[in-house]
N, C-alpha and C positions, 0 to 999 in steps of 0.2 A: 503493499499499499504506500504510494506517493505522500510525503508530510508539505502538504500547502501551509495549512497556516500552523501558528506556534500556539498550540492548547494554552499555555499558560502567559503566553499574552493576553491570548482573546479572553481569559477570564479576566485579567488586571482589569483590561478596558469595559469588562460588565461591571466590575464591583465600581470604578470610577464614576461608570455613568448613575449607577446604584448613588452612589454618595453627592451626587452634583444634580441630581432629581430634577431637570428640567423640565417641566410641564411642556411649552413651548415645544421643546426639540422631539417631543412624541407624537408629534401628528401624524408621522406617517405606520405610527403602530395605533394609532385611534383611527385610523382610515382602513388598515388591515382588520381590524377588531369588528368593524362593522360591520366592511364586506365577508369577513364569514359567520359571522352571525346574521347578515342576512343570506347565506346559503344555506345553515343550519332550518331555518326559519320556514324555508319552502320545501324542504323534505318531510313527506307525510310519513313521518317516524316518531316514535319516541326514545330516548337513549336514557336509561338505567345510573348507566356510570360510563362519567367522562374524564378524559384528562387532557389539559393544558402542558405543553410541554415547552418548555423554554421560554414563556410568553412577556419575559422583564417588570413590566408594571401590577401583570394581571388584567388588563383593558380586555383581551379576548377572554377569559372566563368570564369577567362579569356580563358583558354582550352576551354571551353564551347564555347566560343563566337569567337573562331578561326575557331572551326567547320563549321561555317557559315550555321548554318541551326537552329538559334536561333535571333527573335526580339531582344526581352530585357530582361534583368537578372537585379533581384533583389537580392543582396548582404543582408542577415540578421545576426546577429550578438550581442552580450553580449553588448559591448561597442562601443562609437561613434567613440576610438580612433583605431578600426580595421579598419576604411575608411580613406578617405582624402576627399579635397573638389572634384576631378575629379572623385573620385569612391564614393558615399556616402554612409552608410549605414543603413536600419534596426533596431531598437535595439530591444532585446525580449530577455525574458528566455530562456535556452538551452530546455525547455521542451514544447516550446508553438511553433505552427507555425502561424505567424500574417501573414494571408490570408483568404481574401474569402469566400466562398466555392463556389465549382466550377467557381475557380477562375486563376487556371494555367492549362499552358500544361504539364510542367515539374519542378518536384522538386530533388533536389539533395540535399542532405547528404554525406558531406566528414568527417569521422573521429570525429565525434562526438555525436553519439547516445549511443555509449559505456559509455558514463556520466551521464546516464536520469533514476533516478527512476524509472519513469513510461516509460519505453519504450512503451508497448503496446497502450498505451493512443499518445503516438507521432505518432504513426505508424496510426491507426484512425484519428488525424490528418491532418495528409497527404494526405491518401485516400480523405477525403472530399473537401481537396482544391484542389484538382484535378478536371477538368472538365470531362465528359464520354472519355475515350481512352486517360486518360492524361496519361502520365511516371514518375513513383518513382523510383527513384536512390540513392543509398548509399554505403557506405566503412565504414563497421565495423570493429575494431578490434575483433579477436575471436578466442577460446581456442587454446591455443599454442603461443601467443603471451607475451613473456618473460617469459617463461615458465623455462628457464634458472637461473634467478634473481630472480623469484618465489624460488626455491629448494635452492640457496646459502643464501637466506636471513634466510628462518626457518632455514637452519641447522647452520648457525653462531649464530644467538642467542638463539637456545637450548643451544648448545657447550658454550656459555659463560654466560647465563641468567637463563638456565635450563627452558626454557618456548620458546613459539611463541607468536608473533600476527599477522594480517593479513598483510601485507605491500607491496604488489601487488593486484587489484585489479581482482575483477572474471571476465571472458569473458564469449560470448555465445558461444556455437559453430553451423554448420550451421543446423541442423535441427531445433533448437529450432528458428531460423530467420524465415526459412521455415513457421512454425509454427505460427508466430507473423503476415507472412505478410496474410496469411490464415483465422486468427481471425479475419484482418482489413478489410479485404475483398476485396483484390485485387483479380483480374483476371491474369489471364497466371502468377503466379507469379517461379521465377527464383532463385536459392541459387547457387554461385558457392563458391571457397575462391583459393588465393593464397599466398603463405610463401615466405618470403623474408629473408633472414638473413643477417646481418651486422656484420661486424668484429671490433674490438676494442683494441686498446693497452691493458687497462685494466678496471675494471671496473668503476672506476671513469670518464673514457670518456664518459660510458654509462650514469653512471648519470647524469653528464653534458650533455647532448643531449637532457635525460629526461627532466628534469626541464625548456630546453630551447623549449622544446613541450609543457609543460604543463602539464605534465603527470604523476607526482610525485603524490604519494599517499592521494586522497580524501576520503580515507574510514571513514564513521560517528563510526566507530565503532575499527579504528585504535588507537594506543597506543600513549598518548599524552606526553608521557615524551621520553626527547632526548637522543641519543644513541650515546654512547661517541668512539671515534675516532677508540680504539679498536676492536669495533662491524663491521667497515668497511674493516678496516685490514683483519680483518679474514674472512669477506665474497670475500672480492680479493684475498685471496689466497685459499680459497674450489672454487672457480669459476675457476681460472687459474690451480687447479688440475681436473676440470668436465669437463670443457667446452671450454679446450684451443685446436689449431691446433699444427702443429710441430713448425711455425715459435715464437709460444710464446703467439699469441692473438688470444681473447676469442669470439667465436662466439654471438651474440645476435637475437632470430629469432621473428616475426614480424609476425602472420598472420593475413591476414584480408578476409574478409569476402562482398562478393558484389554481394549486392541483388536488384532486377527489380519486377516491379510487376505495373497493367496499374488499372486505375478506369474503372470499367468495364462500355461498350459500346457493345449494338446490334450487332456490327458489327462484332465482335470480334468470332473467332473460340470457340466451346462449345465442351464440352467431349457428346459424343452418349447416347442416353437414352438404361437403362439395355434391354437386349431383340429385341434390332433394327439392329444387323447385321446381313446381310444377306447372310454371307457363314461364316459355320462351323469352328471352328479352326482347327478340325481336318482333314478335308478337303485341308485348306489350306496346313499343315504339312505333309499331304500325311501318315495320320497315322489312324486305324482304332477305331472309339470311342467303350469303354469298360465301361459298366455301374460299380458305386464305388459297394464296397459290406460292405455292414452293419458292424462296428468295435465299439467293446463295449468293454469300460475301466474298467481294474479289481481292485478291491478296495484292 
């Protein structure tokens, strides 16, 4: 397994975000919490036992409870400080689902799976933790997220230092997430993405929010050399030149991939077996059927 993220640094960033508790910087998590709750609310099902997996503030758990479709929700976090006396949390590492096999009806992961080294393994754990016909929902930052920041940091470092090191984490795309659902054995997989554009006065406002979100660089291959102030000033200048609106404010893109999959159950709809169709496609389309001619590829 390739080690992409320094998990000790991921934890340090999460704890720092917890200490700062900047409510304004929680906007993306709040959006995702409401979206996941909306998706649960339209499912014609009642869930006896649910789990929120590493949801930072617990916003998703609260929104899920408000749907009235869940009897009990267990919150899982990497530190007890994310909970309170009224809302305790189960402590577990970021890459572990602390649930017995077939013990949950619903498992929800808001904005944490993009920081796991063994993401396929977490998906497999999620499927095993669900009872048959249990639902897995996740919101995962995807490709396109912080694309502007990635570009300007690379440009600034190349201009000032003559080279560049990775400073924005890699994000998966929709197809990769769909493949992970199928690989983990989920039935009826669905994957879609939403893009959110946020505007800031400058690069420094964006960097402040990213620190408050716990989303600063945790890459194992990151440069350990502290960057001078002139690097960030140059990056801010390039950002304003390339990605600002007429009013001077800059744009930052956050693309969130929403995935859903069900633990297999005999009651679920299944695809037809090959050759089981009762009507020809040509008849349904009202066209005549023509045999294909042999085609030889030239050398």
